[in-house]
C-alpha positions in Angstrom: -95.5 3.0 17.0 -98.5 4.4 14.7 -98.2 8.0 12.8 -101.2 8.9 14.9 -98.9 8.3 18.3 -95.4 10.1 16.2 -98.0 13.3 15.6 -99.1 13.5 19.1 -95.7 13.1 20.3 -94.4 15.9 17.8 -97.1 18.6 18.9 -96.0 17.8 22.7 -92.3 19.3 22.0 -91.8 22.0 24.5 -91.1 25.3 23.2 -87.8 25.6 24.7 -85.3 25.9 22.4 -82.3 25.4 25.1 -81.5 27.1 28.6 -77.5 27.5 29.7 -76.0 28.6 33.2 -72.7 29.0 32.2 -71.8 29.4 36.3 -72.1 25.3 36.2 -69.1 26.0 33.4 -65.5 26.5 33.6 -64.6 30.3 32.4 -63.2 28.5 29.2 -65.8 26.9 28.3 -67.8 30.0 29.3 -66.4 32.1 27.1 -66.4 29.3 24.0 -70.3 29.2 24.8 -70.6 33.3 24.3 -68.3 33.7 21.3 -70.4 30.8 19.7 -73.6 32.3 20.9 -73.3 36.6 20.8 -70.3 36.2 19.2 -72.4 34.6 16.2 -73.4 38.0 15.5 -71.2 40.7 16.8 -67.4 41.2 18.0 -67.9 41.2 21.4 -65.6 42.8 24.4 -66.6 41.8 27.8 -65.3 44.5 30.1 -64.0 41.8 33.0 -63.3 38.5 31.0 -62.1 37.0 34.2 -65.8 37.2 36.1 -67.8 36.2 33.0 -71.0 34.7 33.4 -74.3 34.4 31.4 -77.7 32.7 32.1 -79.4 32.2 28.5 -82.8 30.5 28.2 -84.2 30.7 24.4 -88.0 29.9 23.6 -89.2 28.9 19.9 -92.7 30.5 18.7 -92.9 29.3 15.3 -90.0 31.5 13.1 -89.5 33.6 16.4 -87.3 33.4 19.0 -87.4 34.6 22.4 -84.4 35.0 24.4 -83.7 35.6 28.5 -80.4 36.5 29.1 -78.2 37.6 32.3 -74.5 38.5 32.1 -71.7 40.7 32.9 -71.0 44.6 31.1 -69.8 44.5 27.4 -69.5 46.3 24.2 -71.3 44.5 21.3 -70.9 45.6 17.6 -71.8 44.7 14.1 -69.9 45.7 11.4 -70.6 46.4 7.7 -68.0 43.6 6.9 -69.6 41.3 9.4 -73.2 41.8 7.8 -71.4 41.4 4.4 -69.7 38.3 5.9 -73.0 36.1 7.4 -75.8 37.9 5.6 -78.0 37.4 8.8 -81.2 39.2 8.4 -83.5 39.9 11.4 -84.7 42.9 13.7 -83.6 42.2 17.9 -86.8 43.6 19.6 -85.5 43.9 23.3 -86.3 45.1 26.6 -84.0 45.6 29.4 -85.0 44.4 32.6 -82.2 45.6 34.7 -78.8 47.6 33.7 -78.6 49.9 30.6 -77.5 50.4 27.3 -76.1 53.1 25.4 -75.5 53.5 21.9 -71.7 53.1 20.8 -71.4 54.3 17.1 -70.4 58.1 17.1 -73.3 58.9 14.9 -76.0 60.1 17.8 -76.7 59.5 21.5 -79.1 56.8 22.5 -79.6 55.0 25.9 -82.1 52.6 27.0 -83.0 52.2 30.7 -85.3 49.2 32.2 -88.4 49.0 30.3 -86.9 51.2 27.0 -87.7 49.2 23.8 -84.3 48.9 21.6 -84.3 48.1 18.1 -81.7 46.6 16.5 -81.6 45.7 13.0 -79.3 42.6 11.8 -78.7 44.0 8.1 -76.8 47.4 9.3 -74.0 47.8 11.2 -74.4 49.0 14.8 -72.8 49.0 18.4 -73.7 49.4 21.9 -72.6 49.0 25.2 -74.7 47.3 28.4 -73.5 47.6 32.1 -74.3 44.5 33.6 -78.1 43.7 32.6 -80.9 41.4 32.4 -83.1 41.3 29.0 -86.1 39.7 26.9 -85.2 39.6 23.6 -87.7 38.7 20.7 -85.5 38.1 17.1 -87.9 38.4 14.2 -87.2 37.1 10.6 -87.1 40.4 8.3 -89.9 38.7 6.2 -92.1 38.4 8.7 -91.4 42.3 9.9 -90.6 44.5 7.4 -94.1 44.2 5.4 -95.7 45.3 8.1 -93.7 48.5 8.8 -93.8 52.0 7.4 -89.9 52.3 7.6 -88.5 49.4 7.9 -84.7 50.3 7.3 -85.2 53.2 9.7 -85.5 51.1 12.9 -82.0 50.3 13.3 -80.4 51.3 17.1 -84.1 53.1 17.7 -84.8 53.5 21.6 -88.5 54.0 22.2 -88.9 55.0 25.9 -91.0 52.9 28.6 -93.8 55.5 29.5 -95.1 55.3 25.9 -98.4 53.7 26.1 -97.7 51.4 22.8 -94.4 49.9 24.6 -95.8 49.5 27.5 -98.5 47.1 26.0 -95.6 45.3 23.8 -93.5 45.0 27.1 -96.5 43.8 28.7 -97.0 40.8 25.7 -93.4 40.3 25.9 -93.2 39.4 29.3 -96.6 37.2 29.5 -94.8 35.4 26.7 -92.1 34.5 28.8 -94.0 33.2 31.9 -96.4 31.4 29.7 -94.1 29.7 27.4 -92.7 27.3 30.0 -96.3 25.7 29.9 -96.7 25.7 25.9 -95.3 23.2 23.1 -94.5 24.2 20.0 -97.5 24.1 18.2 -99.4 26.3 20.9 -96.6 28.9 21.1 -96.3 28.8 16.9 -100.0 30.0 17.0 -98.6 32.9 18.9 -96.0 34.4 16.6 -98.3 36.3 14.0 -99.7 37.9 16.6 -96.8 39.3 18.4 -95.2 40.6 15.2 -98.0 42.2 14.6 -98.3 44.2 17.6 -94.9 44.8 17.1 -95.3 46.9 14.0 -98.1 48.5 15.4 -96.0 49.6 18.3 -93.2 50.8 15.8 -95.7 52.2 13.8 -97.4 54.2 16.2 -94.4 55.9 18.5 -94.0 58.5 16.2 -90.2 59.5 15.8 -88.5 62.5 16.9 -88.1 63.7 13.6 -91.4 62.5 12.2 -93.9 65.4 14.1 -94.9 67.1 10.8 -98.3 65.8 10.0 -97.0 63.2 7.6 -99.3 61.0 6.1 -97.5 57.8 7.9 -100.3 55.2 6.3 -99.4 56.7 2.8 -96.1 57.2 2.9 -95.4 52.9 4.3 -97.7 52.2 1.0 -95.6 54.1 -1.2 -92.8 52.4 0.0 -94.4 48.8 0.0 -94.7 49.9 -4.0 -91.1 51.1 -4.6 -90.5 47.9 -2.8 -92.2 45.6 -5.3 -91.0 47.0 -8.2 -87.4 48.2 -7.4 -86.0 46.6 -10.1 -88.7 47.8 -12.8 -85.9 50.2 -15.1 -88.6 52.3 -15.8 -89.6 53.4 -12.2 -89.2 56.7 -11.5 -90.0 59.8 -9.1 -92.8 60.9 -11.8 -94.5 57.1 -12.3 -94.9 56.5 -8.4 -96.3 60.1 -7.7 -98.6 59.1 -10.7 -99.3 56.1 -9.0 -100.3 57.3 -6.1 -102.6 60.5 -7.7 -99.7 62.8 -5.8 -97.6 65.5 -6.5 -94.3 65.3 -7.3 -93.6 68.1 -4.7 -95.9 66.2 -2.0 -94.1 62.8 -3.0 -90.6 64.6 -2.2 -91.9 66.0 1.0 -93.2 63.0 2.0 -89.7 61.2 1.7 -87.5 64.8 3.1 -86.1 62.2 5.5 -84.8 59.9 3.4 -83.3 62.3 1.2 -85.6 62.2 -1.3 -87.4 59.1 -3.1 -84.9 58.7 -5.5 -82.5 58.2 -2.8 -84.8 55.7 -1.0 -85.3 53.8 -4.1 -81.1 53.6 -5.0 -80.9 52.2 -1.4 -83.5 49.8 -1.9 -82.3 48.7 -5.0 -78.3 48.3 -3.5 -79.6 45.9 -1.0 -81.2 43.8 -3.7 -77.7 43.7 -5.4 -76.1 42.6 -2.2 -78.4 39.6 -2.7 -77.5 39.1 -5.8 -74.1 39.2 -5.2 -74.6 36.6 -2.4 -76.0 34.4 -4.4 -74.2 31.2 -5.6 -76.6 30.9 -8.8 -76.1 34.5 -9.8 -72.1 33.4 -9.5 -71.8 33.8 -13.6 -72.8 37.2 -13.8 -70.7 39.9 -13.5 -70.1 43.0 -11.3 -71.5 45.2 -14.2 -74.5 42.8 -15.1 -75.5 42.7 -11.5 -75.1 46.6 -11.7 -76.7 47.3 -14.4 -79.9 44.7 -13.5 -80.1 47.0 -10.1 -80.2 50.6 -11.9 -76.6 51.1 -12.6 -75.7 52.1 -16.3 -72.0 52.4 -15.2 -70.0 50.0 -13.0 -68.1 52.8 -11.4 -71.0 54.0 -10.1 -72.5 51.0 -9.2 -68.9 50.3 -6.9 -69.2 53.8 -5.6 -72.8 53.5 -4.6 -72.4 50.0 -3.5 -69.4 50.9 -1.1 -70.6 53.9 0.7 -74.3 52.1 2.1 -72.4 48.7 2.5 -69.2 49.5 3.7 -67.6 47.0 0.8 -67.2 47.0 -2.5 -69.2 45.3 -4.9 -66.2 42.5 -5.7 -65.4 42.5 -2.1 -68.9 41.4 -1.3 -68.8 38.5 -3.6 -65.4 37.0 -2.9 -66.5 37.1 1.0 -69.5 35.3 -0.4 -67.2 32.9 -2.7 -65.6 32.1 0.5 -68.2 31.0 2.4 -69.1 28.4 -0.5 -65.6 27.1 -0.5 -65.6 26.3 3.0 -69.0 24.8 2.7 -70.3 27.4 5.0 -72.6 29.5 2.3 -74.7 31.3 5.0 -74.7 28.0 6.0 -77.8 28.3 7.9 -80.2 30.8 9.1 -79.1 32.6 12.6 -82.1 30.9 13.8 -81.1 27.6 12.5 -77.9 28.1 14.3 -78.6 29.2 17.6 -80.9 25.8 17.8 -78.1 24.1 17.9 -76.1 25.9 20.8 -77.7 24.2 23.4 -77.1 20.5 21.8 
């Protein structure tokens, strides 16, 4: 077979990654599959395990996955501990086709009915409960979506109602993708990834949050967030410098970041998120906890430990120990969650 023939066959690989109907399996194997798939992200509590089944079909669109899932009532929770252990970092953009979802973290009420849009952030703890359901979920790596969002860290467990025009536009797009993908090959499907991510970002940015109806300049806020993200490790970065860079007063800067607890709080959170990545990085294993804290804006190690634990639920030492355990067992974030998902149907 010559290279031309090999290239033609490669282009014609289907976009379908895998499909499973556990009603063709024993109950034991069906539950094992669910632990391999949903259980790789969540702690799962199935209401009636003896009645469990799922129909699962997943397509790949470049770096995105689109999954259709039907299953029984259950609770799924993702703890800070699990976030620290696996390090998975993506968004789940989900539409329920049947059944209902409700938030279960005790912080605030949120429910979703068919047609509503639910966002989950794998880098943040979250918990929810679903009735018997069918849903469509897009799994989107953070590096693709976060740079396009005005508030990338404020999307977790957000529910956008079905009658919002932008939500309807995105829902129709996802539904059309689902119908078209069986007819497309990998190359064709990959070409749809970027427009899909851009439409997700437009929807999340375009539908106002309840607490953001004060006439805030969202475009300017997004620009400032991206500036802070790009310069977060600069030790000289300060609210005054940020305000000067955008030609606004400190008072206006404070107002723009009031929902974040202030610009200094937002900056600290970004630094702590980067610190978590550093603690999980085997290339930085020779650095002490105090050195990493200093590099991320904390002069005193005890202040670093306290702030880190408050945000991530684990101390820096515990986070590093979990990462080192993974390195020792050869599972150093062995694969991205997307690579792992590719193995389920094999």
